[in-house]
N, C-alpha and C positions, 0 to 999 in steps of 0.2 A: 589620102593626102594629095595635094596638088602643089604646083609651083607657087600659087597664091598663098597657100598655108605656110610653105617654107619661107617665103619672103616676109610673111606676117610675123613669124617667130623671130626672124632676123631683125625686123623693125622694132619689135618689143624690146629686144636686148640692146639695140644700138640706136634706135630712133631718137631718144632724147640727146644722146651724145652727138649725133649728126646735127641736131638743131643748134646745140651749143657751139659746135665747130663752125658751122656756117655763119652764125650771128656774131660770134666773138673771136674765135681763134683764127679763122681763115683770113681775116682782114690784116693780120700782122704776121709777116714771115717768121719773126723771132718766136712768136707763140707756137707756130707750127713746128719749128725746130725743137722747142721745149717739149711739146707733146710727143714727138718722135723719140727724143732722147729718153724721156720718162718711160715710154713703152718698152724701149730697148733694155733699160735697166731692170724693169720688172721681169721681162722675159729671161734675162741673164740670171736673176735670182732664182727663178723657177727652174731653169735648166740645171743649175748647181744643186738645188734641192732634189730634183728628180734623179740626178746621178748618185746622190748620197743614199736616197731611200730605195733605189733600184736593188741594192744588195740585200734588202730585207723582204723582198717580194717572194711569194704571195703572203698577204697579211693574215688571212684566215677570217673566220666569221665574227670574231670578237670586235666590239666597237672601240676598245681602248687603243689599239694601234693607229686607228684613223684619227682618234683624238690627239695622240702624240704627234702625228704628222701635221695636223692643223696647228698645234701649239708651236712646233718648230718652224713651220712655214710662216706663221704670223710674225714670230720673233725675227726670222731672217729677213722678211720683207720690210719690217719696220726699221731694221738696221740699214737696209738699202735706201729707205726713205731718208734717213739721216744723212747718208752718203750723198744722195741727190741734193739735199739742202746745202751741204758743204760745197758741192760743185757749183751750185747756183750762186752762192755767196761770192765765190771767186769771180764768176762771170759778172755779177752785179758790180763788184769793185772795179773791174775793167771798164764796164759800160759807164759808170759814174765818172771815172777818170777821163774817158774819151769825151763825154758830154762837157766836162769842165774845160777840156782842151779846145773844143770847137765852139765854146760859148753856147751850149745847148742846156736845157733844164735836165736835172737829174731825174731818175725814175721816181714817179709819184706813187702814192699809196695805191691808187687804182691800177697802175702798171704792175706793181708787185703782186697785187691780188689776182690780176689776170694771168700772170706768170704761174702763180700757185695753182690757179684753176686749170691752166693748160697742162701742168705737170700731173695733177690729179686725174684729169681726163685721159692722159696717156696711160696711167696705171689702170684705170677703169676699162678703157677700150681694149687693152692687151688682155685683161682678164676675160672680157666678154668674147673676144675672138678665140681665145684658147679654150674656154670652158663651154662655149655655146656654138659659135659659128662652125668650129671644127667638127661638131657633132650633127650638124643640120643636113648633111648630104642625103641621108635616108628620108628626111622629112619631105623632100621633093618627089618622092615615089608615090605609089598608089595607096599606101596604107599608113597607119600610124603605129606607135609603139608604146607599150605600157610595161612597167617593171612590177614585179610581184609585191614590192613594198608600197607601191602607189598605183592602185588600179582605178583611182578616181580622176586622175589628171594625166594627159599624155606626157611622156618623158620629155619631149621637145619643149612643151609649154613650161614645165617645171624648170628646165635648164634656162630658158629665155627669161623667166621671171626672176630667178635667183641671180642671173647675170646682171639684170637691170638693177636689182637691189645692191649688188656689190659695186656696180659702176657708180651708183650714187654715193655709196659710202667712200669709195676710193677718191672720187673727184673732190668732194667737199672736205674729206679728212685731210687732204693735202693743204687746203686753204687754212684749216685749223692748225695743222702742224707747223706750217711756215710762220704763221703769226705767233704761235707758241715759242718757236725757236728764236724768232726775232725779238720778241718782247720778254723772253726768258720766263714765261708763265708756265709753271709746272702743271697746272690744271689742264691747259690745252694740250701740253705734251703728253700727259697721261691719258687724256680722253681718247686720243686717236688709236693707240694700240689696244686699249680696253674694248672700245666699240668694235674694232676689227676682229679681235679674238672672240668676243661674244657672238657676233654675227656668224663667224666661221663655225663655232661650236654648235650654233643653232641648226646648221645644215645637217648635223648628225641625226636630228629628229626625223629626217627623211628616210632613214634606215629602218625606222619602226613601221610596221604595217599600217598603212593609212596616214603615216606621219606627215606626208607632204601637204596635207590639208591644213596642218598647223605650222609646219616648218616654213613654208613660203610666206605666210603673213607675218611670222616672227622676224624673218629677214627684212621684210618691208618695214616693219616697225623700227628695227635698228637703223634702217636707211632714213626713216622719217626723223628719228632722234638726231642723227648726224646732220641732216639738213636744217633742222630747227636750231641746233647748237651753233652751226656755222653762221646762219642768218643772224642770230643774236650777237655773236662775236663780231661779225662784220659791221653791224649797225653801231655797236659800241665803239668800234675802232674808228669808223667814219665820223661819228659824233665827237669823239675826243680829238680827232685830227682837225676838225673844223674849229673847235674851241681853242686849239693851240695857235691858230692863225690870228694875228692882230686884226682888230676890227676894221682898221683903215684898209688893210689889204683885202679883207673879205668884201668890203663894200666896193672897192675898186675892181 
């Protein structure tokens, strides 16, 4: 392994996030603040979970304790996602009040979706940093590393690819969740924790000998489903929002 390989793994995990940050998030300070707040909330939830599960270590060779950890982790993180939404709603109310006071337009649908995107990206980046970048230091050395259950792919590559998959899931799940909470659509609200849980449970396939060959594509499939669902939802929301604007206003 070389420095180029280590940087390559880091870019696999965080390259798309960097592109979104530069093209969308970095242009607006409030979106940067939203991203940092979201990442902090995700890390707090993980620290609390780590403190709870620390008492039960070591877990042993059975897969069921790991499944239980994933179930509780997903439930806990989804609870923090709802908390993040409630905090955002309070901020949105204050921003709208301020905009009305200074005769500025309220937050548009695009603004709200960008805020949700920034929040999701914060979750995804925190996940990638914790579960991938923190493991990459040995990748800059002269050799690579394989685990017994996955001798077909380097451990660092598996970590980078899975982090990229979850970065995609976290980022666009936040957009789906925010829309679901705002519109009170149960299907959107239910989709987010379900796809999160399914993708998390699919990582257990990597514990099976040679399972990473199937586990990584399955996580990517979950990410593709999330991306497709989000795109479909955003298109429907934008279309309905345009239809709600009077024709004179649209022409003008």
